[in-house]
C-alpha positions as CSV (number, residue, x, y, z in Angstrom):
1,M,30.4,-1.7,25.2
2,T,33.6,-0.6,23.4
3,T,34.4,1.8,21.5
4,E,34.3,0.3,18.1
5,T,30.8,-1.8,18.8
6,S,29.8,1.5,19.4
7,T,30.7,3.1,15.8
8,I,29.8,0.2,14.3
9,N,26.3,0.2,16.1
10,W,26.3,3.8,14.5
11,L,27.1,3.4,11.6
12,L,24.3,0.6,11.0
13,I,21.9,2.6,12.8
14,G,22.7,5.5,9.6
15,V,22.1,3.4,7.4
16,T,18.9,1.6,8.5
17,A,18.0,5.3,9.0
18,A,18.4,6.3,5.3
19,M,17.1,3.4,3.8
20,T,14.2,3.6,6.2
21,L,13.8,7.7,4.5
22,F,13.9,6.1,0.6
23,I,10.9,3.5,1.6
24,L,8.9,6.6,3.3
25,F,9.5,9.0,0.3
26,V,8.1,5.9,-2.0
27,R,5.5,5.3,0.4
28,G,4.8,8.4,0.1
29,T,4.8,9.1,-3.4
30,E,2.3,5.8,-4.1
31,F,0.2,7.6,-1.1
32,Y,0.4,11.3,-3.2
33,S,-0.2,9.9,-6.0
34,H,-3.3,7.8,-5.3
35,R,-4.4,11.0,-3.2
36,K,-3.5,13.1,-6.5
37,L,-6.1,10.2,-8.8
38,L,-9.2,10.5,-6.5
39,K,-8.7,14.4,-6.3
40,E,-9.0,14.7,-10.8
41,L,-11.6,11.9,-10.6
42,T,-13.7,13.8,-8.6
43,E,-13.0,17.2,-10.3
44,K,-14.2,15.9,-13.2
45,G,-17.4,15.3,-12.0
46,E,-17.3,12.1,-11.3
47,K,-18.1,10.6,-7.7
48,P,-16.3,7.5,-7.3
49,T,-17.4,4.5,-5.1
50,V,-15.7,1.9,-2.8
51,S,-16.4,-0.9,-4.0
52,Y,-13.6,-3.1,-1.9
53,K,-11.9,-1.9,1.5
54,N,-10.0,-4.3,3.8
55,Y,-8.1,-2.6,6.9
56,N,-6.4,-5.9,7.9
57,S,-3.2,-5.3,7.0
58,L,-3.7,-1.6,8.5
59,Y,-4.6,-3.2,11.9
60,A,-1.9,-5.7,11.4
61,Y,0.7,-3.3,10.6
62,S,-0.5,-1.1,13.7
63,I,0.1,-3.9,16.2
64,M,3.1,-4.4,14.8
65,A,4.8,-1.0,15.5
66,V,3.6,-1.0,19.2
67,V,5.3,-4.3,19.0
68,V,8.4,-3.5,17.7
69,F,8.5,-0.4,19.6
70,V,8.3,-1.8,23.1
71,A,10.5,-5.2,21.6
72,S,13.3,-2.7,20.9
73,L,13.6,-0.7,23.8
74,F,14.4,-4.2,26.1
75,M,17.1,-4.6,23.6
76,G,20.9,-4.9,24.2
77,G,22.9,-1.8,24.1
78,D,23.0,1.8,24.8
79,L,19.3,3.6,26.1
80,F,20.2,5.9,23.4
81,E,20.4,3.8,20.3
82,R,17.7,1.2,21.8
83,I,15.1,4.6,21.3
84,V,16.6,5.5,17.6
85,M,16.2,2.0,16.6
86,S,12.5,1.7,18.0
87,I,11.5,5.1,16.4
88,I,13.3,4.1,12.7
89,F,11.3,0.6,13.2
90,V,8.2,2.4,13.8
91,V,8.6,5.4,10.7
92,L,9.3,2.1,8.6
93,I,6.4,-0.2,10.0
94,G,4.3,3.8,9.2
95,S,5.1,3.6,5.6
96,E,4.0,0.4,5.3
97,V,1.0,1.3,7.0
98,L,0.6,3.9,4.0
99,S,1.0,1.5,1.5
100,A,-1.7,-0.7,2.8
101,Y,-4.5,2.1,3.1
102,V,-3.6,2.9,-0.4
103,H,-4.1,-0.9,-1.2
104,A,-7.1,-1.3,1.0
105,H,-9.6,0.6,-1.2
106,L,-10.7,-0.2,-4.8
107,Y,-12.3,2.9,-6.2
108,T,-14.9,2.6,-9.2
109,T,-16.8,5.3,-11.4
110,S,-19.0,4.2,-14.5
111,K,-15.8,4.1,-16.9
112,E,-12.7,4.0,-14.3
113,Y,-11.2,2.3,-11.5
114,I,-8.6,3.2,-9.2
115,Y,-6.5,0.9,-7.5
116,G,-3.4,1.8,-5.5
117,A,-2.0,4.9,-7.2
118,T,-3.3,3.6,-10.9
119,L,-6.5,4.7,-12.4
120,D,-7.3,2.9,-15.7
121,R,-10.5,2.1,-17.6
122,Y,-12.7,-1.0,-17.9
123,R,-12.1,-1.0,-21.2
124,S,-8.4,-1.4,-20.4
125,I,-8.8,-4.8,-18.8
126,K,-8.4,-7.9,-21.4
127,G,-9.2,-10.8,-18.8
128,Y,-8.1,-12.1,-15.5
129,E,-5.3,-14.9,-14.7
130,A,-5.0,-16.5,-10.8
131,K,-2.2,-16.3,-9.7
132,G,-1.9,-19.0,-6.3
133,K,-4.9,-19.1,-4.0
134,R,-4.6,-15.5,-2.8
135,S,-3.9,-13.3,-6.0
136,T,-5.3,-12.8,-9.5
137,Y,-3.1,-11.0,-11.9
138,I,-4.9,-8.6,-14.3
139,L,-4.3,-8.6,-18.0
140,K,-4.7,-5.2,-19.7
141,L,-4.5,-4.5,-23.2
142,N,-1.3,-2.9,-23.4
143,K,0.3,-6.3,-22.2
144,E,0.7,-5.2,-18.4
145,K,-0.4,-7.4,-15.7
146,S,-1.5,-5.5,-12.5
147,L,-1.5,-8.6,-9.2
148,V,-4.2,-7.8,-7.3
149,P,-5.8,-10.1,-4.2
150,N,-9.0,-11.8,-5.3
151,E,-11.4,-10.2,-3.5
152,V,-10.5,-7.2,-5.6
153,A,-10.9,-8.8,-9.3
154,E,-14.2,-10.1,-7.5
155,A,-15.4,-6.9,-6.8
156,L,-14.1,-5.3,-10.4
157,K,-15.9,-7.8,-12.5
158,T,-19.0,-7.7,-10.0
159,T,-18.8,-3.8,-10.8
160,I,-18.0,-3.9,-14.4
161,E,-21.0,-6.5,-15.4
162,A,-23.2,-3.9,-13.3
163,H,-22.5,-1.4,-15.5
164,K,-22.7,-3.0,-18.6
165,K,-26.3,-4.2,-17.2
166,S,-27.6,-0.4,-16.4
167,K,-26.2,0.6,-19.7
168,K,-28.6,-2.0,-21.1
169,A,-31.5,-1.3,-19.9
């Protein structure tokens, strides 16, 4: 391999590492916000319950991290470059695992819910709008839309109905 090719490879590795660190920062911030919301809710005296959880994405990303690490070790190029790239890719996939964990749960209380890094009150929900076969928009009174999987929207609807019935009883 020529010196020019090696320099370009290291430049690409540097750019990829910088982008990976940025993505890791964004995902880490989202994870931290999620944990902070849960802590604040618990400190208010509310005991959040898990109304929905799905770890399929976590499992898929974990398997992908192992496959990418092993596959990148057998790519062409210098051994050190391959090891560095495999570590970068694993860290990048690890940051997606953080995001998948945050979006794997729907926490509900008697008045509020947490999905992702967002805490909302049930009263803020104006309605629901289907988006394709797998996703639903939660329409809010402040004209915001939150895109969630259909299972999360159904769990939220069920929880809200259960809380309304318990208030009437």
